[in-house]
N, C-alpha and C positions, 0 to 999 in steps of 0.2 A: 444386073445383079440377080442371082437366083435366090429366091426365098423359100424356105422349107419350114412348115410349122411342125414342131415336135413337142411331145409331152415329156416333161422332165420334173416330175413332182408338181409342177404347175405348167401352164402353157407358155412356151417360149418361142421366140422367133429365131430361127437359125439361118444365118446368112452364109452362103458360100462366097468367100472373098477371092476375087481373081488374083492370079499370081502377078505382082507388079514390083515387088521389092527384091533387093538382093539380100545376101546373108548379113546378119548383124554381128558386129564384132563384140566379143566379150570384153568388158571393161575391167580395169583395175578396181573401180568402184562401179557398181551396177546402176544404181539409180541415185537420184539426188534428193537431198532434203531441201526444204524451202528456206531461202535466205531472203529476209525482208529489208536488207540494207538499202535496196534501191526502190523499195515500195512495191516491188513486183516479185514474183517467184524467180529464183535462180537455182533450180534444182540440179544437182550434179552428183548424183549419186555418185560421181566421178571419183552409186551408186551411184553405188551404187551405186551408195548408195545408191550409204545408203545410196543414187540415188542417179540419159536418154536421147523429127523428126523428119519433116520430109527429109530423112537423113541419108539413107543408103541409096546408092544408085541402083538401077534395075539390073537383074541378072540377064545378060544377053546371050546365055548359052542356049543350046538346042534342047536342053533337058527340062524345059518348063513343064511342070505337072499341075494338074488341077489339085488342090490340096484337100481332096475329099478324105474323110476319116471314116472307116467302116464302123458299123454299129458295135462290133466287138471291141475295136480299139477305143471307141467312145466310152464303153462301159468300164474298160480297164485303164482309162487315161490317168487316173490318180495313183494306181499301184497301191502300195501299202498305206498311203496317206488318206485313202478314201474314207471319208466320214469322221476322221479323227481330228482332235483339236490341234491348233498350231501352238508351237512352243517358241516363245520370244525371249531371247536374252536381253535383260534390261541392263544397259551399260551404266557406268559410274557417272558422277557429276559432269555435266557438259559433254556427255558421250566420250569421255577421255579414255576409258579402258573397260575391261571385262570384270576384273576382280575388285570387289568392295572390301574395304577394311571393316566397315560395320554397316548394318542395314537397320533403319528405323521404320516401323510399320504400325499403323493403327487401323481400326475399322469401327464405324459408328455402331455396327451390330455385333461387335466382338468377333473373334475368330478362333478356330481350333488350331493347335500346333501339334502335329503328329510326327512321330519318328520311331526309330527302333527302340528308343528308351521309353516310349509311351505317348499318351495324349493328354494335353491340358488345355484349358480355355483361357484366352486373353480377355481382359475386361473391356467392355464396350467403351470406345473412345480413348482408351489409354494407350500410350506408345509402348511398343515392345522393341528392345534393342538387341540385335543379334551380332555376335562377333565369332571369330574362330574358336574362342574359348568358351562359348556358350555351352552350358551343361545339357541343354536340350538335345544336342546331337548324340546319336548312338554310333555304333560301329560302322553303319553304312554311310554316315556323314551327309544325310539328306533329311530335310524337314519339309513337311507338306502343310500348307496353310489354307484353310477354307473359311470363308466368311459367311455369316448368316444371310447377308443381303448381296453377296457376290461383289462387294466393293472394298478395295483397300486404298489407304492413303500411304504413299511411300515418300519419305522426306529426304531433302537434300540432293535431289537429282539434277537440279538446275535446268529444267526444261522451260520452254516458252509458256507453258500453261500456268494459269494462276494456281491450280491445284493438281498435284501429281497423283491422280486417281487411276486405279487399274481394276478392270473387271476380271471375272473368272477365278482361277486358283493361282497361288504362288508356290514355288519351290525354292528352297535355299540349299545349295550344294556347298559343302565345305571342302576346300582344297588347300594345297600347300601355299598357293599364292594369295589366298583370300576366299571370299564368298562369291558364289555365282547366284544371281537372282533370275529366275525363270518365271515368266507369266504364261500360264496355260489357259487358253480360251478358244471358243469356236471361231473358225476362220472368218465368218461374216462379221462377227463383232470386232475382230482384229482389224478388218478392213475399214470399219467405222472410225478407227483411230488412225489409220494410214491416210485415207483420202484427204482429210482436211490438213494433214501435216505435209502432204506432197503437192497439193493444189489449193489455192485460196477458195474458201467456201462461196465467195462472191462471183466466181466464174459461172458461166451459163450451165444449165442443168445437163445438156447433152455432152459438154466437155467433162463434167464431173462423172457422168456415166462411163465415158470412155476411159477416164482415169481409174475408175473402180474395176473395170474389166482388166486393164493392164496390171493393176496391183494384185488382183486375184490370181491371174495367170502367173505372174512373177512369184507370188508366194507359194502356189501349188508346185511350181517347178522346183523351187528351193526345198520344199518338203520331200519331193521325190529324191533329190540329189543328196539329202542329208549333209548339206554343206557346212552346217554349224554344229555337227554332232559332237565335236570335241568339247563343246560347252553345254552338252545335253539339250541343245536347242535346234530349231529349224532355221531361224533367222535371228538377227539382233535388231534393236530399235533405232539404229543409226543409218547414215547415208551409205554405209557398207552394204546394206540390203535395202530396206525401205524405212523411212522415218515413221515412227509410230508413237502416238500420244504426245507429240510435241506441240500440238495445237488442240484447242477444245473441239469436241464434236459439234456438229450443227445439223439442223433439220435438213438443209440442202444436201449435205454430203451423206447423211444417213439414208435419205431418200434415193440417192444415186446408187448406193450399195444395194438397197432393197429392190430397186427397179431392174437391176442386172443380176439378181441373185443366181449364183451358180455358173454364170456365163464366163467362158474362158476362150482363149485363142489357141488353135492347134493346127498343125499341118500333118502330112503323112507320117511324120516321125514322132508325133505326140505334141505336148505343150511346147509352144515357142518361147524364146527368151524375150518377153515383152518389155524391153527396155524403154525408157522415156527420159526426157531432159527438158530444160527450160525453153530455149528459144532457138529456132533455126535461123540460118542466114539466107533463107529464101531458096534452098536447094530444090532442084528439079529432079524427081525420081528417074527421069528418062535421059539424064545427061551423065556422061562420063567426064568427071572433072579431075582425073588423076594427073593429067599433063599440067605442068607448071604454068605455061602460057594461057592455057584454057581456063584454069582456075583463077588466075590473076585477072583476066578479062571479065570473068563472071563476077568476081567480088567487087570490081570497080564499076560495074554496070548498075544503073539505078533500077533495082527490082521493085518497081512501084506496085506490081501486081501480087507480090508475095504477101501471104496472110499476115506475117509479122512485120511488115515494112515500117510501121509506125512505132514499134516497140523500141525502147531505149537501147536494148542490147543487140538490136538488129545489125548495127554497125558500131564499132568501137575502134579506138586507136591509142597507141602509146609509143614511147621512144625508148630505145635501148642503147646504152653506151658500151663500147667494147672495153672501156676502162673498168667496167664492173666485173669483167671476167679476167681471171689471172692468166696472162699469156695467150689469150685467144686473139687470132688475127682476122677470122672470118667465120660466118655462119651461112649454111646453105640448106634449104629444104631439099633433101635428096630423093624422097619418095612420098607420094600421097596416096591415100585410099581412093577408091573410085568416087567416093562422095566429095573428095577434095581435102579432107582433113589431113594435116601433116602426120606422116607415119614414121619417117626417119629424118633426123636433123644431123647434118654433117658439121662437125666442129673442127676447124683448122687452127693449129697453134703456131706461134711465132717461130718455133724451132723446126717447122715443116711437118711435124707429126699431125695426125688427125684421129678423130674419134667419132662415134655415131651414137646419138641418143635415140632410142627406139620406143615407139608407142606414143599415142597422142597425149596420154596423161603425163608421162614422164617429160615429154617435150614442153608441155605447158608449165610444169613445175620448174623445170630447168630455166626457162626464159623468165618466169615471173620474178625470180630472185634478183634479176638485173634490170627488169623493166621499171620505168617510172610510173607516174600517174596514168591510170587508164581513164580515158575520156569517152563517155557514151555519146550517142548521136543527139541526145537531148541536152548535152552540155554538162551533165552530171559527171563529177570526177571522183575516182576511187583510188585509194592508195593502199599499199602493203597487201596486195592480193597474193594468196599462196599459190594460185594457179592463174595462168592467163584465162580469160573467159572461155575460150575454145581453141581448138587446133585449126580452125578455119581462118587462116591469116596468110598474109604475104609479107616478106621482108623487103623493104625498100632501102637500099644502101644510102648512107649519108656520109659526105666527105668533108674534111677540113684541110684546106691547103693541098688538095689532091690526094690525101690519105684517107682510107676508110676509117671512120671514127665510130660508126654504129649504124643502127637501122631505125627507120620509122616503120612500126608494125601496124598494118591496117588489117583489122579482123572483123568477123561477123558472128553473131549468135552467142549463146551461152550454154555450155554443156558439151557432152561427148558426141552428140550428133547421131546417135543410133536409136531407132524406134520412133516414138511419138514426141513431137514438139508440143509441150503443154500450152505455150502461148499460141501456137498454130491451131491447136484444138479449140482454144478459147475463141479465136476469130472465126474459125469455121462454124462453130456453134452459133456465134453471133450473126452469121449470115444465113442461118436457118438449116444447116446440115445436121443430120441425126448422128447419134454416137456410132451407129453402124457404119455410116458413110465416113466418119472421121477415122475409125479404125481401118476401114478398107483403104483409105488413102495412105496410111502409114505401114500397115501390115498386110499388104495385098496378097501375100502368099499363104495367108492363114484363114481358117474357117472359124467362125464364131459359133460355138456350141455350148450346150448346157452339160456340165460335168457332174451334176448331182443326180 
């Protein structure tokens, strides 16, 4: 690995990461938010998310390039978002939607409320309630809230935190559908709310640093793309992008953000889409697993050397009855990604017609509705899952009196399978690997640079 020492406001180590990975598929949800139902993360930004690796197989083409970024490209990496605050849409209770019927806010230091109709001061510690009928709105339908101590309490959002506190400034936009709440704050402070919400603070420091770099890269890329501009934002706080402020900040995660300040992943085209997810099924970056027989053999082999081999989600299984599908006579995985994830599912009906479900997310959603209890390799059983844990599965036909009755589904991993496996990062860090080495393993076609 080639190391270059560069000055970027402070001295930072810049690593040229060798090209090892293939392209990363964009997901219906980019990254995943943390689900603690199993006592471990299950992030599926599927996000995104909100919310991810040894996930993609290598690019075997002849066009492999060193991912060096010129100094001019590095300086212009951020485009218009360079140096500006990030704008985060705060979704409604339980992340259910974008438009609030009402918003209740307080601040121990008090706060100013400014708009086209003027400015007034909210009393310290007292709650202010905003609705679409609030007289504070002017003709531009926007209110700007600034607190003396930069801290707001927002009520009724039903996050996992004991206190729904936000730093920076708040904006409230009035629209026909309701109120939009935007949190405006420095990117690095935003990341302090993302990292503990996407990875447990108890994970090793180097894994947390790798997560911080991924989250920063992902956020900066979304800022460039203006993907949430319809809501006057860059991202929202759910798994559709990256989960933000769902868990309390910690010294460990704040330290990870500070230790990697400004560091992002880029290739010759600029910032990469630094996706991540919970748990890999032991994928080998150098294997092409797109053939059904090859993937089936891989999944049924005891991958004891895989970093996540002891994780409960590493292998899972469930049963699916054809009686749960109206008129369906057979299911077949028609196409797989190079990584082995199911990409096309053929559905054959009793009348002879057929259909195709496309995309790993839609396949997981389609099958989950008919699947029974999902049993993890540690024996834990989960019911009523909205998605199959992953699209890394095989269908094993089950017959009754010689007639196909359903399938035993054997699967592995949790999440979309693109980018960094968070539990893989945890175990790599536990074995002494640095965050640079972890990132190199998962994003080998990218260079770690300082974008500030």
